[in-house]
C-alpha positions in Angstrom: 61.5 37.1 53.5 58.7 36.3 56.0 56.5 39.0 54.4 57.0 37.3 51.0 56.1 34.0 52.5 52.8 35.3 53.9 52.1 37.4 50.8 52.1 34.4 48.3 49.1 32.6 49.9 47.2 35.8 50.2 47.7 36.5 46.5 46.7 33.0 45.6 43.6 33.2 47.7 42.8 36.6 46.2 43.2 35.2 42.7 41.1 32.2 43.4 38.4 34.5 45.0 38.4 36.8 42.0 38.2 33.8 39.6 35.4 32.1 41.5 33.4 35.4 41.6 33.5 35.8 37.8 31.1 33.9 35.5 30.2 34.3 31.8 26.7 34.1 30.4 26.6 32.8 26.8 24.2 34.3 24.3 22.4 31.0 24.2 21.8 30.9 28.0 20.0 32.5 30.9 21.5 32.4 34.3 20.3 32.7 37.9 22.4 33.8 40.8 21.4 31.8 43.9 22.3 32.5 47.5 21.4 29.6 49.9 18.8 28.5 47.3 17.2 31.9 46.9 17.2 33.8 43.7 19.4 36.9 44.0 19.8 38.0 40.4 18.8 37.1 36.9 21.3 37.4 34.1 19.7 37.2 30.7 22.2 39.4 28.7 25.4 37.7 27.5 28.7 38.9 29.0 30.9 38.9 32.1 29.2 38.9 35.5 30.2 38.6 39.2 28.9 36.8 42.2 30.0 36.4 45.8 32.4 33.5 46.1 31.4 30.5 48.2 28.1 32.1 49.2 26.4 32.4 45.8 26.1 29.9 43.0 25.1 30.3 39.3 22.5 28.0 37.6 22.3 28.3 33.8 19.4 27.3 31.5 19.3 27.0 27.7 17.6 30.0 26.1 17.2 28.3 22.7 14.1 26.6 21.3 14.1 23.0 22.6 12.4 19.8 21.3 10.3 17.3 23.1 8.9 14.0 21.7 5.9 12.6 23.6 5.2 8.9 24.1 2.5 7.3 21.9 -0.9 7.3 23.4 -4.3 6.0 22.4 -7.2 8.4 21.8 -10.8 7.7 21.0 -12.5 10.2 18.6 -16.2 10.7 18.5 -16.7 7.8 16.0 -15.2 5.3 18.6 -12.4 4.4 16.2 -9.3 4.2 18.4 -6.0 5.7 17.2 -2.5 5.7 18.4 -1.0 9.2 18.3 2.4 10.5 19.2 3.5 14.2 18.9 6.5 16.4 19.3 6.6 20.0 20.7 9.0 22.9 20.4 9.3 25.0 23.5 11.6 27.6 25.2 12.1 28.8 28.7 10.3 32.2 28.7 10.5 33.1 32.4 13.6 31.7 34.0 12.6 32.7 37.6 9.1 31.1 37.3 10.8 28.1 35.7 13.2 27.7 38.6 10.3 28.1 41.1 8.2 25.5 39.3 10.7 22.7 38.7 13.3 23.4 41.4 16.6 21.6 41.1 15.1 19.1 38.7 15.6 21.4 35.8 14.8 20.4 32.2 14.1 16.8 33.1 11.3 17.6 35.5 10.0 20.3 33.2 9.8 18.0 30.2 8.0 15.3 32.3 5.3 17.9 33.3 5.1 19.3 29.8 4.6 15.8 28.4 1.7 15.3 30.8 0.2 18.6 29.7 0.6 17.7 26.0 -0.9 14.2 26.4 -3.9 15.7 28.3 -4.5 18.3 25.6 -4.2 15.7 22.8 -6.8 13.5 24.5 -9.1 16.4 25.1 -8.9 17.9 21.6 -8.9 14.7 19.6 -11.7 13.2 21.8 -14.0 16.2 21.3 -17.6 15.6 20.0 -17.1 17.0 16.5 -13.7 15.3 15.9 -13.7 12.0 14.0 -10.9 9.7 13.0 -11.3 10.9 9.4 -10.7 14.4 10.5 -7.6 13.5 12.4 -6.2 11.6 9.4 -7.0 14.3 6.9 -5.5 17.7 6.2 -7.9 19.3 8.7 -5.8 18.0 11.6 -3.7 21.2 11.2 -6.5 23.0 13.0 -6.5 20.4 15.7 -2.7 20.8 16.2 -3.1 24.5 16.5 -5.8 24.0 19.1 -3.6 21.6 21.1 -0.7 24.1 20.9 -2.8 27.0 22.2 -4.3 25.0 25.1 -0.9 23.5 26.0 0.7 27.0 25.9 -1.9 28.2 28.4 -1.2 25.3 30.8 2.6 25.6 30.4 2.8 29.2 31.4 2.8 28.2 35.1 6.1 26.4 34.4 7.7 29.5 32.9 7.6 27.7 29.5 6.3 29.0 26.1 5.1 26.3 23.8 6.1 27.4 20.3 4.6 24.6 18.2 3.0 21.1 18.5 2.9 18.6 15.7 1.3 15.1 15.4 4.1 12.8 14.1 2.1 9.6 13.5 -1.5 8.7 13.7 -2.0 5.0 13.3 -4.6 2.4 14.2 -3.7 0.1 17.1 -2.1 -3.2 16.1 -5.3 -5.3 16.6 -7.2 -2.8 14.6 -4.6 -2.9 11.9 -4.8 -6.6 11.8 -8.6 -6.5 11.5 -8.4 -3.8 8.9 -5.9 -5.8 6.9 -8.0 -8.9 7.1 -11.1 -6.9 5.9 -9.1 -5.4 3.0 -7.8 -8.8 2.1 -11.3 -10.3 2.1 -12.5 -7.4 0.0 -9.7 -7.8 -2.5 -10.3 -11.6 -2.7 -14.0 -11.0 -3.3 -13.2 -8.5 -6.1 -10.8 -11.0 -7.5 -13.4 -13.7 -7.4 -15.9 -11.4 -9.1 -13.3 -10.6 -11.8 -12.6 -14.3 -12.3 -16.3 -15.1 -12.6 -16.8 -12.3 -15.1 -13.8 -13.5 -17.0 -15.1 -17.1 -17.1 -18.5 -15.8 -18.2 -16.9 -13.8 -21.0 -14.7 -16.8 -22.0 -17.8 -19.0 -22.1 -19.5 -16.5 -24.4 -16.5 -16.4 -26.6 -16.2 -20.2 -26.8 -20.0 -20.6 -27.5 -19.7 -18.0 -30.3 -16.7 -19.7 -31.7 -18.4 -23.2 -31.5 -21.5 -21.8 -33.2 -19.3 -20.2 -35.9 -17.5 -23.5 -36.4 -20.8 -25.4 -36.7 -22.2 -22.7 -39.1 -19.0 -22.8 -41.1 -19.0 -26.6 -41.3 -22.7 -26.7 -42.2 -22.2 -24.1 -44.9 -19.2 -26.0 -46.2 -21.1 -29.3 -46.1 -24.0 -27.7 -47.9 -21.7 -26.3 -50.6 -20.0 -29.7 -50.9 -23.4 -31.5 -51.3 -24.4 -29.0 -54.0 -21.0 -29.4 -55.7 -21.3 -33.2 -55.5 -24.8 -33.1 -56.7 -23.8 -30.9 -59.7 -20.9 -33.2 -60.4 -23.1 -36.3 -60.2 -25.6 -34.6 -62.6 -22.8 -33.8 -65.0 -21.4 -37.4 -64.7 -24.9 -38.9 -65.3 -25.4 -36.6 -68.2 -22.1 -37.7 -69.7 -23.0 -41.4 -69.1 -26.4 -40.8 -70.6 -24.9 -39.1 -73.6 -22.3 -41.9 -74.0 -25.0 -44.6 -73.6 -27.1 -42.9 -76.2 -24.2 -42.7 -78.6 -23.2 -46.4 -78.4 -25.4 -48.5 -76.0 -23.4 -51.7 -76.8 -20.1 -50.1 -75.8 -21.6 -48.6 -72.7 -22.9 -52.1 -71.6 -19.5 -53.5 -72.3 -17.8 -50.8 -70.2 -20.2 -51.3 -67.3 -19.6 -55.1 -67.4 -15.8 -54.6 -67.2 -16.3 -52.4 -64.2 -18.5 -55.1 -62.6 -15.9 -57.8 -63.3 -13.1 -55.7 -61.8 -15.0 -55.2 -58.6 -16.5 -58.8 -58.3 -13.5 -60.9 -59.3 -10.9 -59.6 -56.7 -9.1 -62.1 -54.5 -10.4 -62.6 -51.0 -12.5 -64.8 -48.8 -15.8 -64.0 -50.5 -17.3 -66.5 -53.0 -19.5 -65.7 -55.9 -22.0 -68.4 -57.0 -23.6 -68.0 -60.4 -25.1 -70.3 -63.0 -23.1 -70.9 -66.2 -25.7 -69.3 -68.4 -25.9 -66.1 -66.3 -25.8 -62.8 -68.2 -23.0 -61.7 -65.9 -20.6 -63.8 -68.0 -21.8 -62.8 -71.4 -18.7 -60.9 -72.3 -16.5 -63.7 -71.0 -18.0 -66.2 -73.5 -16.6 -66.6 -77.0 -19.9 -65.9 -78.6 -20.6 -63.0 -76.3 -17.3 -61.5 -77.1 -17.9 -61.9 -80.8 -21.2 -60.1 -80.4 
């Protein structure tokens, strides 16, 4: 019974020791076996592995391609036109031993801080080169610039045990004050163009109105001329008819004209007509004149 009592703790300790000495490396990971902070083994293949319990510890790192977004920074190309640039990088831990020696217990956090500093330095260096202008950065040619940034950052990041897979510029914008100035300049340019268009439109409208007014004057003048001609022809025909009628019966024509004069002169109104009794105007109102 006493043997059984002593055996149970021994078995428990043995089981715990065996379990604490076993660790599994995933296919997405790399592992380091550390003893008192010193690297004793590197486990890069997935599977079951062993370590010395209590003395050794296992540190695992992601073996996949990781992503890093950099903070936006200002760069000044050769044309002195400042730009705000932010980028992202794809990287992986290529040498886990060198990575551990470079970043220590800080791990990924420290590594990404250092990698961000490397990327920002290379971005400033490449985009601030003599032959690089803001137009180049904003055009399709910036692919060449991104490749140059990647290659130079890859060289600098090797000391961290990191391989830079790719670097891309996410956004390339003008600073806010430059954006405001650019917007104001574009607005002024558009307003100037609008004023020019309005002036040209007013000028064209004036030409159209002047042409229409001239056409109206010409049309009225032509109509008036034709009316004068028509009236003149009518008056000529009327006079011819009167002359023919006068020639046919002068006495009747004189009588007709006198009646017309009476009709116009003897209307009611404020006007007064003073004539002598023996005036010829009343010949056809007299009995003897009527008989004639």
